[in-house]
Structure formats: C-alpha cells, structure tokens
N, C-alpha and C positions, 0 to 999 in steps of 0.2 A: 892755466887758462880758466877764466871765470865761468860760472854757471849761467847759462842764458835762459831765456823764457821757455825754450823747449824742454830743458831739464826740469824746470819747475812744473811744467805741465805734466811731464811724465811722472813726477813724484806725486802730484795731485791725483792723477789717474790711478796710480798704484794704491794710494791711500783709499780712494773710493772703492776700488776693486776689493781690497781687503776688508772693507767695512760692509760689503754687500750682505754677507751672512748675518751680521748683526741686525741690519735693517730688515732683512727678510724675516728673521725671528721676531723682531719687535712688531712687524706688521701682522704676523700670524697670531701673536699674543693679543694684539688689539682686536683683530677680527673675532677670535675666540671669546674675548671678554664682551664685545658688542653683541655677539650672537646670544650668549647666555643672558645678558641684560635684556635683550628684546624678548627672548623666550620666556624668561621669568616675569617680565613686565606685562605680558599678555596684551600687547598692542600699545602700551603707554611708553612714550618717549621715542621708540624706534630708532635707537642709535645706529644699528647696523644698516637699516634701510637708508639713513641719511648719508652714510659713508660710502655706499656702494651702488652700482647700477642694478637695475632690475634684470634678472636673468631671463634668457629666452628658453622656451619649451618646445621640443620637437620629439616626434616619435623615433624610436630606435628599434631596428628590426631584431627580433629574437624569436626562438622557437624551441619547443621540446618535442622530440619525436615527430617532427613535421607539423606539429600544431602550433600556431602563432601564440606568443605570449604578449599581451598588451604591455607596452613599456614606454615610458616617457623619460627624456633626458632634460634635466634642468641645469643650465650652465650659463654663466655670465662671461662677457668678453674679458680676456686677460692677456697679458704680455707673454706668459708662458702657460703651458698646458697644466691645468690643475690636477690634483689627484682625483681618481674616480671613487665613487661611493655608491653602493647599492643600498637603498632605503627600503626595508621590508615592513609593510604596514601590519598592524594588529587586526582585530575584528573590525571590518569596514565594508559595509554593503556595496559601496561605490568603488572599492578597490583603489587604484591609483588616482581616481578622480575625486576622492573624498576631499572636501575643502580644507580640513585641518591638515591632512597629509600634504596637499599641494602647498599650503602655507609653510609647513616645516621644510619641505624640499626647497622652496624658494629661499628661506633663511639660510639653509645649509649651502646652497649655491652662492649666495651673497658672501658667505663666510669662506669661500674659496674652494669649493668642491665642484666636480661635475657629478650630478646626482641622478642616478638611474632609479626610477620607481616603477616596479612591476605590479600588476594585479595578480595576487595569489588567490586562485579560485576558492580553495577551501576556507580561506579567511574571510570571504565575503558572506558565507552562510553558516559558519561555525561547524563545518564538516571537515575536520582536520584529518589529513592523510599524509603518510610519509612522502608520497610523490609530490606534495606541495613544494618540497625542496628543489624540484626540477626547475620551477620558474625562477628561483633565486640563482641557481647555477647558470641558467641561460642568460640571466641579466649580467652576471660576472663575465661570461664569454662575450656578450654583446659589447660591453665596455672595452674589453681587451681588444676585440676586433676593430673598434673605433679608434684605437691608438692610445687608450688609457692603460698603460702597462702596470701601474700600481693601483690596485682596487681594494677598498675597504668595505666592510659590511656593517650595517647598523640595523638590528632587529628590534622592533617595538612590541612589547607585551607578548601576545601569543605568536607574533611574527618572529620572535627570537627562536622559536622552535625550528621552523624550516630554515632560518638563517644559519643556526648552529649546525643543523644536519648537513646543509650544503657546504659549510665551511670545513667539515670533516671529510668530505668526499675527496679522495686522492686526486681526482681529475681537476678539482677546483682549489684545493688547499694551498698548492704551491704558487698560485696566482694572487693570493690575498696578502695584504700588508698588515691589516689589523681588523679585529672583530669587536664590536660593541653591542651588548644586549642591554636595553633600557626596559626595566620592569619585566625581565624574562623569567623563564622557569626551567627547572632541571628534570623534574619527575612528573609525568602525566597523572600518576596515582595521587601524589601529594597535591597537585593542582586540583584534582577532583575532590579530595578531602576538604580543601579550603573552600572551594566553591559550594559544596553541598552542606558543610557543617560549620565553616568558619574557623576550624582548628588548624594550627600550623605549628611546626616544631623542626628544629635542627640543632643537634648537640644540646647545649644547655639552654637554648632559647626556645621558648614555647609560649603559646597564647591562644586565645580564641576571640574572633571578631564576629559581629552580627552577619548573618547571611543576607546579602543585599542584592544578589544577582538572580533572583527567582525568574525574571523574564529570560535571562540567558540560558538557564537550565531548560526552560520550556522550548527555547529556540533550538538548543542542542538536540532535544528529543525529536523535534519535527524534522531536523536535517539528517538524523542518523537512525531512522526507523528500523532499518534492516539489522541493526546491532542490538536493538532493544527487545530481547525475548523477556521471559518472566524474570530471569535473574538480573537483566539490565534494568528493568523497571524498578525492581526492589532496591537496586543500588541508587538510582536517581531519586527515589522517594525517601531515602534514608537521610536523617539529619543528626545521627549519633556518630561522632568520630570514632568511637571504639568499635563500631560495626563495619567500618569501611573496608578494612583488609579482608575480613571474612567474606563480604559481598563481592569484592573484586575476585577473590579466589573461586567464587561460585560462577563467575562469568564463563561463557564458552571459550575454548582456546583462541578462536579468531579474535574475539574482543580483547583478551589478555595480551595477545601478540601485538595488537594495534597499540595498546597503551605503552608497551615496551618500545615499539618502533617510534612512537611520538615523544619519547623521553630523551632530550638532547644531552642530559648529564652523562649518559653512557658513551657518548661520542667525543667529548671534549679532549680526551687523551690523544685523539688523532689530529687535533688542530696543529697547524704549523705556524700560524700567525698569532701574535700576542692577543690575549683576551682581556677586554675591559667590561666591567659590570657597574651599572648605576641603577639603584633601586630606592624608592621612597619608603620610609619606615611605616607610613600610614596607608600604604597601597591597599585599596579595597578590593582589587581584582586578582592580584597575584601576590602572595606574601613575600616579604623581603628575605625570608629564610631560603627561598628558592635560589636567590643569587648567592647566598652563603653556601648552599649545596653545590652550585656550579663552581664557585671558587675553590671549595675543598677538593672536588673532583679534578680540577685542573692542577692544583698544587700536588696532589697525590701522584699525578702522572708526570710531574716535573715540567709542566707547561707554564710559560710566563703569563701571569694574571694580575690584574689590579681591580679592586672593588671599592665602591663608595656607596655606603648605605646612608642616605641623607634625608633631611626633612625639606629639601628644596623642590621635591617633586611629589605629587600624590600618586597617581598611577603612572601616566606618561605626561601629565600636564603639570604646569608650574604650581607650586604651593608657596604662597607668599609668607608663610610662617617660618621660613628658613632663617636660621641664625648664621652668624658670620662663619663659624667653623664649618657648617654644612655647605655654605656657599663656596668656601675655599676648597673643600674636598671635591665638590662638583666641578668647579673650574679646573682644578689641577688634573682630575681624571679625564675630562673632556680634552683639555689641552694636550695631555700626554697621548691620548688617542690620536689627535690630529698630527702631532709631531711624528709619531710612529708611522702613521699612514703616509706621510710625506717622505719618510726615509732619510 
C-alpha cells in the first residue's frame, strides 16, 4: 500500500515536533543576544525592542508580616508562561519606580521573563538591614502564587545583599531556579574598606582606587545616626586601609553584628540554586574582588557557581570599552543563567 498525504503530513508534524527544542533554544539565544546588545548599546539600535512587544506593567500583591511590599510585574504576552524573575534594585531613592530600573525590567521582560520588581526600603535611603531580605522573599512568594513555579533572582549592586540573603532562606531556597548577582558584594567590612579608602584585595589580587563616593558616605551617616557613636564616626572618617580592621573591632557589638548579618558571603553555602556572578573590572562602587570572594565561598561549599569578571560593565551600567573576549564571557554567563532558570 502506498503512502498517502496523511502519512506525509504525519511525518512533517513529527519532524516539526522534534525540531521545537532547537527552535526554542535558538529563540532564547537570539533574545539573550538582543538583550545584551540593547543593554550595552545604551539606547542605540534597540534590536530587542524591534523584535518584541512592549510588556505590560501591573501591581502584584505581596506583604511581609502584614505590611504591604510595593511590587510591580513586568510581562509581555507570550504563547507559554515565561520563567519568573525577581529584580532587586541597588541604591535607588525611587525604589521600583526608578526610571533606569523600569527600563531594565522592561528589557528583561522583552527577553522572555516575567519580572517582579519590589521596592526594598533600606536600599532607598542607604539604611541597610538584614530584614530587607523580607521584601525579596515576599516577591518570590508572590510570583509563585501567581503561577510562576520557576523563579530566578537578579540582585544589582547593593541589592545583591538582600537577594543572596533571601536566596539562602530555607523557606525560599527550594523555589529558586538560579541566582545572579551583578556587581554584588560578599563582605560588608570589605565593602566599607573600599568605600572609605579605595583599597581592595582577595587572594593575590589587590589594588587601590580613588575614593569617589564621599556623598554616599555622608548619606550613610545621615541614615544610620543611631549606629554612629564615637567609634562609628572614627571609622567613617578614616581613609587609611590599614586602620579599618582596628576601627571595626572598636565598634559596639550591635554595629559589628549588623556588619556580619549584612555579609551574604557567609550564606552562599545554603543556596540550593546555581549562582551566577557578573562584575566589571573597573567598578567604582563595589570592587570586583567581592565577586571573586563570593565565588570562592560557593566553591568551598560545593555549590554550583559561574563568574565573569569583564570590562563590558562599569558598575551596573554598560561600558563600551569591552573587548570581544569580555563580550563573549558576558553573553555566555547571561545565557547560561537564562537556560538554567528555564530548566
């Protein structure tokens, strides 16, 4: 009996079905490439915006201890439910409504995520506390309740602190697919050393940069007056890296305990999701050695981790001085994060 048109149609349908994973992977690669091209291009060309629809933005209910957490969901129409992503801002007075943050959330949504963006109160005034992680955890729970069963985390700059602390919480860790820290930090003491003196070091890597964040130091002092007794003021007035440890030891127990609680390097051993790290070599706000420190902590604990120290980003913004090798490492790390998050 000869093969009729139905048999040919069945074989064509089977071939298309078998090729779907390839096309899905190719589309994800294209979106990741277009996202980075638009991010690095700083508005020039806009390949991702040309390829995709503008995402819608709506409020998503979330709360910590009965207190509402301001949370927006950025998502574009799609044939299938996209993976969820909680985007944690760095220092931003407007929180989730910061224009640059909204632009980043929109790009990530165009790249195929459902992006939840909370306002983290401590990061709006540089008054960091361990409880800031609660807003991140609540955002993960809100996405999960909205039907996004696979949720990833992306913490930016100081926002990597509460993001990593939340990711290590046993109540949250099992619901995460991947965690990315962009320009993040491991040790609050080392971050203070760099901010106050410009000195950074990890392993055989060491250096000293100009102190360029004097306004941020003054802002920190205004927002944390209750912590600044005489010992605290002596620490903030110091610009000698050799004196930092001594002046930290002179702080009252409450302040030393806070610095310990705000150091996510001590918690990465409790992560269940793979950790991805991207950091700019010329970062003026957080030294790239902090990502090296996070990577070492994760490896020592046997946790899956991938790091890219590149010239393609400054702090968390694009740096157009990137070479091809840096661009490749940046793309490969971001794409690996995306693929891991999708499962």
